[in-house]
C-alpha positions in Angstrom: 42.6 48.6 -16.0 39.5 49.1 -13.8 36.8 46.5 -14.4 33.3 46.7 -13.1 30.2 44.6 -13.4 27.1 45.7 -11.5 23.3 45.9 -11.6 20.6 47.5 -9.5 17.3 46.2 -8.3 15.4 49.1 -9.8 15.5 50.9 -13.1 17.5 54.0 -12.2 20.5 55.9 -13.7 23.4 54.5 -11.6 27.0 55.5 -12.6 30.4 54.4 -11.4 32.6 57.5 -11.3 36.4 57.7 -11.1 38.1 60.6 -9.2 40.6 62.9 -11.0 43.3 63.7 -8.4 44.7 66.7 -10.4 41.3 68.3 -11.3 40.0 67.3 -7.8 36.7 66.3 -9.5 34.6 63.2 -10.3 34.8 63.9 -14.0 35.0 60.4 -15.4 31.8 58.3 -15.6 31.7 54.7 -16.7 28.6 53.3 -18.5 25.3 54.1 -16.7 23.1 51.3 -15.6 19.6 52.5 -16.5 17.9 49.1 -16.3 18.0 46.1 -14.0 20.4 43.9 -16.0 24.1 43.3 -15.5 26.5 45.8 -17.2 30.2 45.4 -17.5 32.5 48.3 -18.2 36.3 48.9 -18.2 38.5 52.0 -18.0 42.2 52.0 -18.8 43.8 53.9 -15.9 47.1 54.0 -17.8 45.6 56.4 -20.4 45.0 59.0 -17.7 47.5 59.0 -14.8 45.4 61.7 -13.1 43.1 58.9 -11.9 45.9 57.5 -9.7 47.1 59.5 -6.7 50.7 60.0 -5.8 50.4 57.2 -3.3 48.8 54.9 -5.9 45.2 55.2 -4.8 42.2 55.0 -7.0 38.9 56.6 -5.7 35.6 55.5 -7.1 31.9 56.0 -6.2 28.5 54.8 -7.3 26.2 57.7 -7.9 22.5 58.1 -8.8 20.2 60.9 -9.6 17.5 61.6 -7.0 15.6 58.4 -6.3 13.1 58.2 -3.5 12.6 54.4 -3.2 15.0 51.9 -1.7 17.1 49.8 -4.1 20.1 47.5 -4.0 23.3 47.7 -6.0 24.7 44.3 -6.8 28.4 44.1 -7.6 29.7 41.0 -9.4 33.2 42.3 -9.9 35.1 45.5 -9.1 38.8 45.1 -9.7 41.9 46.9 -10.8 44.2 44.8 -13.1 47.9 45.7 -13.0 49.3 45.4 -16.5 52.7 46.9 -16.0 55.0 46.8 -13.1 57.4 49.6 -11.9 60.4 48.4 -10.1 62.0 50.8 -7.6 
């Protein structure tokens, strides 16, 4: 489970994207933050194993549309919760 809580200092469309290792694309977007308040969103990585690489990596990015002014992204939490364990 990927858990994210963030906000920006300006009202812009700011997304957290998750990379798909099979499609080689940033095709999953969590909730957009279009205001300046805190948002929390989750994504269940176990529902789509393409989001986890063969070496157990998860790649994310924060992305915005064109914005010409400076702003700050505040991150309260950004974590991956392991729910199941695989013993080798």
